[in-house]
C-alpha positions, 0 to 999 in steps of 0.5 A: 474507189478515189475515197478509198484511194484517198484514205488509203494515201493519207494512212500511208502519209500518216504511218510512214516509218511504222509497221503496217499493223491494223491498231494503227487503223484505230490509232489514226482513223478513230475519228472516221471510224467511231465519231463522223459516223455516228453524226452522220446517223443522226442527220440520216435520221432527222432527214429520213425517219423522223420526217424532219420533225426531230430537230433537236438531233441535228444539234449533237449530229453537227457537233460529232461530224465538225469535232470528228473532222477536227479530231481526224485531221489532228490525228493525221497531222498532229496538229491539236495545238492549232485546230483545237478551236475547232470544237467550239466551232463545232457546237456552234455548227450544231446550234446553226443546224438546229436553227436553220432546220427547227423552228428558226429561234432567233435566240439560238444566233446569239451563241452561234455567233459568239462561239463561231467568232471565238473560233474563228479569232482563235484559229487566227491568232494560233494560226498566225503565231504558228506562221510567224514562229516558224520563220515563214516571215520574221518579226523584223519582216513584221515590224518594218511593215508595220512601221511602213504602213504606219508611216503610209497612214500618217502621210495619206490624205484625208477626207474632209469629214466636216462635210457629212 
């Protein structure tokens, strides 16, 4: 019941000012209706139907779940320009699940690391860019902080590293 109340509250928040018609449910919640359940179905099939033998189902399952969450957040809050790095993160998550529950082939960790790092870096860049552009922290404050950090770094005592 709590989950339904949360979904109803999010829906009311997302559709404020719009007429409450069934079309809005599909407009705002298509990821929760179609994408995320397909990812859950693939996980359910792996864990309960195949006896954990079809680990390849976890790759699209993980991709669908994470992509669905990214799309749902983006649809509700209209933040596509900030959440797009979630898509390479979704691929990294699907491959990580395949590594974790599959044969533990360590070479799979290479694309997981590359895609995950890329997603985290882009999330950080776009999030910090959004924070600085919205005026939470102005350019002057950042400039003063950088200058102060540089001065503190220049005048700080350094350890004598020649003995190491």
